[in-house]
C-alpha positions as CSV (number, residue, x, y, z in Angstrom):
1,M,-20.1,51.0,-9.8
2,K,-18.9,47.7,-8.5
3,V,-17.9,45.1,-11.1
4,Q,-16.0,41.9,-10.3
5,I,-13.2,41.1,-12.8
6,R,-12.7,37.3,-13.2
7,D,-11.1,37.0,-16.6
8,Q,-7.8,35.3,-15.9
9,E,-6.1,36.6,-19.1
10,A,-7.2,40.1,-18.3
11,L,-5.9,39.9,-14.8
12,A,-2.6,38.3,-16.0
13,S,-2.1,41.3,-18.3
14,V,-1.6,43.6,-15.3
15,T,2.1,43.9,-14.9
16,A,3.8,43.8,-11.5
17,A,5.7,47.0,-12.5
18,N,2.4,48.8,-13.2
19,L,1.0,47.6,-9.9
20,R,4.1,48.6,-7.9
21,A,4.2,52.0,-9.6
22,Y,0.5,52.6,-8.8
23,L,1.0,51.6,-5.1
24,E,4.0,53.9,-4.7
25,A,2.2,56.8,-6.3
26,Q,-0.8,56.3,-4.0
27,G,1.4,56.3,-0.9
28,W,1.5,52.5,-0.1
29,A,4.6,51.6,1.9
30,D,6.9,48.8,1.0
31,A,6.7,46.4,4.0
32,G,9.4,44.0,2.7
33,N,9.5,40.6,1.0
34,W,7.0,37.8,1.4
35,G,9.3,34.8,1.0
36,E,10.7,34.4,-2.5
37,W,7.5,35.1,-4.3
38,A,6.3,38.7,-3.5
39,T,6.7,42.0,-1.8
40,I,4.1,43.3,0.6
41,H,2.8,46.9,0.3
42,S,0.7,48.3,3.1
43,K,-1.4,51.4,3.8
44,E,-3.7,52.5,6.6
45,R,-7.0,53.8,5.4
46,R,-10.3,54.4,7.2
47,G,-8.9,52.9,10.4
48,K,-7.8,49.6,8.8
49,L,-4.4,48.4,7.7
50,W,-4.6,47.1,4.1
51,E,-1.9,44.9,2.5
52,I,-1.2,43.9,-1.1
53,A,1.2,41.3,-2.3
54,V,3.1,42.2,-5.5
55,P,4.6,39.1,-7.2
56,L,8.3,39.1,-8.0
57,R,7.9,36.9,-11.0
58,D,5.3,36.6,-13.7
59,D,5.8,32.9,-14.4
60,I,4.3,31.5,-11.2
61,S,1.1,29.6,-11.5
62,T,-0.9,31.9,-9.3
63,Y,0.1,35.2,-10.9
64,A,-3.4,36.0,-12.0
65,E,-4.7,35.2,-8.5
66,F,-2.2,37.7,-7.0
67,M,-3.5,40.4,-9.4
68,A,-7.1,39.5,-8.7
69,Q,-6.5,39.9,-5.0
70,A,-4.7,43.2,-5.6
71,V,-7.5,44.6,-7.7
72,T,-10.1,43.5,-5.1
73,T,-8.2,45.0,-2.2
74,L,-7.6,48.3,-4.0
75,A,-11.3,48.5,-4.9
76,E,-12.3,47.9,-1.3
77,A,-9.7,50.2,0.2
78,E,-10.4,53.1,-2.2
79,D,-14.1,52.5,-2.4
80,R,-14.0,52.2,-6.2
81,S,-15.1,49.7,-8.7
82,Q,-12.7,46.9,-9.7
83,L,-13.1,48.1,-13.3
84,D,-11.8,51.5,-12.5
85,V,-8.9,50.1,-10.7
86,F,-8.2,47.7,-13.5
87,Y,-8.2,50.6,-16.0
88,D,-5.7,52.5,-13.9
89,L,-3.4,49.6,-13.5
90,T,-3.4,48.7,-17.2
91,G,-3.4,52.3,-18.5
92,A,-1.3,54.4,-16.1
93,S,2.1,53.0,-17.1
94,A,1.3,51.2,-20.4
95,G,0.0,54.4,-22.0
96,T,-3.5,53.1,-22.7
97,M,-6.9,53.4,-21.3
98,A,-9.2,50.6,-22.4
99,T,-8.2,50.2,-26.1
100,A,-7.8,53.9,-27.0
101,P,-4.1,55.0,-27.3
102,L,-3.2,58.1,-25.3
103,N,-1.3,61.0,-26.6
104,G,1.2,63.1,-24.6
105,S,-1.6,65.1,-23.0
106,G,-3.1,62.0,-21.5
107,K,-6.1,62.1,-23.9
108,A,-7.1,59.7,-26.6
109,D,-6.1,60.6,-30.1
110,D,-9.0,61.9,-32.2
111,N,-8.3,59.5,-35.1
112,T,-8.7,56.4,-32.8
113,T,-11.9,54.5,-32.8
114,T,-13.0,53.8,-29.3
115,P,-15.1,50.6,-28.5
116,K,-18.8,51.0,-27.9
117,L,-19.5,49.7,-24.4
118,A,-22.8,48.9,-22.8
119,R,-23.8,50.4,-19.4
120,L,-24.3,48.4,-16.3
121,E,-27.7,49.1,-14.6
122,R,-28.4,48.5,-10.9
123,V,-31.6,46.4,-10.3
124,D,-33.8,46.8,-7.3
125,L,-33.7,43.6,-5.2
126,R,-37.4,43.6,-4.8
127,E,-37.8,43.4,-8.5
128,K,-36.5,39.9,-8.4
129,W,-37.4,38.8,-4.9
130,K,-40.6,40.1,-3.1
131,T,-39.6,38.5,0.2
132,G,-36.5,37.0,1.8
133,A,-38.1,33.8,3.2
134,Q,-40.2,32.9,0.1
135,G,-38.1,34.5,-2.5
136,F,-34.4,35.0,-1.9
137,T,-33.8,32.1,0.5
138,P,-35.1,29.4,-1.9
139,W,-33.2,31.0,-4.8
140,L,-29.9,31.1,-2.9
141,A,-30.3,27.5,-1.7
142,Q,-30.2,26.2,-5.3
143,P,-26.8,24.7,-6.1
144,N,-26.0,27.0,-9.1
145,N,-26.8,30.1,-7.1
146,L,-25.1,29.0,-3.9
147,A,-22.0,28.4,-6.1
148,V,-21.8,32.2,-6.7
149,L,-21.6,32.8,-2.9
150,S,-19.1,29.9,-2.6
151,E,-16.9,31.4,-5.2
152,T,-17.0,34.8,-3.5
153,L,-15.9,33.3,-0.2
154,N,-13.6,30.6,-1.6
155,M,-15.6,27.9,0.0
156,E,-17.3,24.7,-1.2
157,L,-20.9,25.0,0.1
158,V,-23.6,22.4,-0.1
159,T,-27.1,23.1,1.2
160,A,-28.1,20.9,4.2
161,G,-31.5,22.4,4.8
162,Q,-33.7,25.5,4.9
163,E,-35.5,27.0,7.8
164,E,-33.6,24.7,10.2
165,S,-34.3,25.1,13.9
166,V,-31.4,26.4,16.0
167,G,-32.4,27.2,19.5
168,P,-35.6,29.3,19.5
169,F,-35.0,30.5,15.9
170,R,-35.1,29.1,12.4
171,A,-32.0,29.6,10.3
172,D,-32.6,30.6,6.7
173,I,-30.0,28.1,5.2
174,L,-27.8,25.6,6.8
175,C,-24.8,24.4,4.7
176,R,-21.8,22.2,4.9
177,D,-18.4,23.4,3.7
178,T,-17.2,20.2,2.0
179,Y,-13.6,21.3,2.3
180,D,-13.5,20.6,6.0
181,D,-17.1,19.3,6.6
182,S,-17.9,22.3,8.9
183,W,-21.2,23.9,9.5
184,V,-22.0,27.1,7.6
185,L,-25.1,29.1,8.5
186,I,-26.6,31.7,6.2
187,E,-29.0,34.4,7.3
188,N,-30.3,36.9,4.9
189,Q,-32.5,40.0,4.7
190,L,-33.5,42.2,1.8
191,E,-33.3,45.3,3.7
192,R,-30.8,47.2,6.0
193,T,-29.2,45.1,8.8
194,D,-30.8,45.3,12.2
195,H,-30.1,44.4,15.8
196,T,-32.7,41.6,15.9
197,R,-30.9,39.6,13.1
198,L,-27.5,40.2,14.8
199,G,-28.9,38.7,18.0
200,Q,-30.2,35.6,16.1
201,L,-26.7,35.1,14.6
202,L,-25.2,35.0,18.1
203,T,-27.8,32.5,19.1
204,Y,-26.9,30.3,16.1
205,A,-23.2,30.5,16.9
206,A,-23.8,29.5,20.5
207,G,-26.1,26.6,19.5
208,L,-23.8,25.1,16.8
209,Q,-20.5,25.7,18.7
210,T,-18.3,25.4,15.6
211,V,-19.7,27.4,12.7
212,T,-19.2,29.9,10.0
213,V,-21.9,32.5,10.0
214,I,-22.7,34.4,6.8
215,W,-25.0,37.4,7.1
216,V,-26.3,38.6,3.7
217,S,-28.2,41.9,3.5
218,A,-29.1,44.6,1.1
219,T,-27.2,47.2,3.1
220,F,-24.9,46.9,6.2
221,T,-24.8,49.7,8.7
222,D,-21.3,50.8,10.0
223,E,-22.3,49.6,13.5
224,H,-23.1,46.0,12.3
225,C,-19.9,45.8,10.2
226,A,-18.0,46.9,13.4
227,A,-19.9,44.2,15.4
228,L,-18.9,41.4,13.0
229,D,-15.3,42.7,13.0
230,W,-15.3,42.6,16.8
231,L,-16.7,39.1,16.9
232,N,-14.0,37.9,14.5
233,D,-11.4,39.5,16.8
234,I,-12.6,38.1,20.1
235,T,-13.6,34.5,19.1
236,D,-11.3,31.6,18.4
237,D,-10.9,29.8,15.1
238,R,-14.1,27.7,15.7
239,F,-16.1,30.7,14.6
240,R,-16.0,32.9,11.5
241,F,-18.3,35.8,10.8
242,F,-18.9,37.2,7.3
243,G,-21.0,40.1,6.2
244,L,-22.0,40.4,2.6
245,E,-24.1,42.9,0.6
246,I,-26.1,41.5,-2.3
247,E,-26.5,43.5,-5.5
248,L,-28.2,42.8,-8.8
249,W,-26.9,44.2,-12.1
250,R,-27.8,43.8,-15.8
251,I,-26.7,45.1,-19.1
252,G,-29.5,46.2,-21.4
253,D,-32.2,43.6,-21.6
254,S,-30.1,40.8,-20.2
255,P,-31.2,38.9,-17.1
256,A,-30.1,40.4,-13.8
257,A,-26.9,38.9,-12.3
258,P,-26.1,38.7,-8.6
259,K,-23.0,40.3,-7.1
260,F,-21.9,39.6,-3.5
261,N,-19.7,42.3,-1.9
262,I,-17.8,41.3,1.3
263,V,-18.0,44.1,3.9
264,S,-16.7,42.1,6.9
265,K,-14.6,39.0,7.1
266,P,-12.2,37.2,9.5
267,N,-8.6,38.1,9.5
268,E,-7.3,36.5,6.2
269,W,-3.8,35.9,7.5
270,M,-5.0,33.8,10.5
271,R,-7.4,31.9,8.2
272,S,-4.6,31.1,5.8
273,I,-2.3,29.9,8.6
274,S,-5.1,27.8,10.0
275,K,-5.5,26.1,6.6
276,A,-1.8,25.5,6.3
277,A,-1.8,23.9,9.7
278,R,-4.8,21.7,8.9
279,R,-3.1,20.5,5.7
280,S,0.0,19.5,7.7
281,R,0.0,16.9,10.5
282,F,0.1,19.7,13.1
283,T,-3.1,21.4,14.1
284,D,-2.0,23.6,17.0
285,L,-1.3,27.2,16.1
286,T,1.1,27.9,18.9
287,E,3.3,30.9,19.1
288,R,6.2,28.7,18.0
289,N,4.4,27.5,14.9
290,L,3.5,31.1,13.9
291,G,7.2,31.9,14.3
292,I,8.0,29.0,11.9
293,V,5.6,30.5,9.3
294,Q,7.2,33.9,9.8
295,M,10.6,32.5,9.1
296,W,9.3,30.8,6.0
297,Q,8.1,34.3,4.8
298,E,11.6,35.6,5.5
299,G,13.1,33.1,3.1
300,K,14.7,30.8,5.8
301,T,15.2,27.2,5.1
302,A,13.6,24.3,7.0
303,G,17.1,23.4,8.4
304,E,17.5,26.9,9.8
305,V,14.1,26.7,11.4
306,A,14.8,23.3,12.9
307,E,18.0,24.7,14.4
308,H,16.5,27.9,15.7
309,F,13.6,26.2,17.5
310,G,15.4,22.9,18.3
311,L,12.9,21.0,16.2
312,D,12.9,17.7,14.3
313,N,13.9,18.3,10.7
314,Q,10.8,16.5,9.5
315,Y,8.5,18.8,11.5
316,A,10.1,21.9,10.0
317,S,9.9,20.4,6.5
318,D,6.2,19.5,6.9
319,I,5.1,22.9,8.0
320,F,7.3,24.6,5.3
321,G,5.7,22.4,2.7
322,A,2.2,23.2,3.9
323,V,2.7,26.9,3.8
324,G,4.5,26.8,0.5
325,R,1.6,25.0,-1.1
326,M,-0.9,27.5,0.4
327,V,1.0,30.5,-1.1
328,L,1.4,28.8,-4.5
329,G,-2.2,27.7,-4.6
330,E,-1.3,24.1,-5.0
331,A,-2.8,22.7,-1.8
């Protein structure tokens, strides 16, 4: 069961010691420090290398965000719900599971009153939307609903139009990401992904030249996930391809709530570096600039970088500042 945990206080309650102990127990390798702020743990699973940053201090402003990313990554890598992962991280070392104290056998004491919790129920998409074009597309284009997708992708999307012509096809939703004023195209289907829709996405990308393509579907096949991953690998940073599965959940008689699960996305490291470069006065991601970022991760100073690459001190200072703001979440 997939549940997204967004409560900042709950996420901040996950201790770095618990997270580190869990990763070690599950065979994640310590890949070294990430600057002065975190250590990186990595593990290869299902043909993919997963990485998690464990903060070295709990007083940084983005501590809860570090833990949110850790819970999300573990849930995706282990194919479990975020709630299950959260319980493991807060209960394995702290000696509790939910609010029930554990005895030495790992079971809750009999004299402890456990909380009564409701059960999440999966809702059929067709119960809410009969068709994609007349149902789901107009719903998603509404600002409040598009905000849910924006939050999932860490974007700032604003609808520019529906059923917009791009070449011989009509795109479901055309948006602008107000962060950088780039085009974002959303194509959706309330059934399993198919080759026809994949071909349309490629046509849209060719027509718009610089675009983020978001493919939303009820279910992604392994082949289409692999196709999006491949497109992200071979295209430059003018193009980004996302694949998301849409789910509906409710508790009891409550209204159904949407949940977007990312199944394919661009390489997060390269996206982060691109943002850092755009926020500085340097936009070219040359091999030298990537080396500068790597030295920042290793804890080097701007002066050491300037000396190593024979650069102007101000240049090294600017790029260091941009990357630092990115990591601390202040940019």
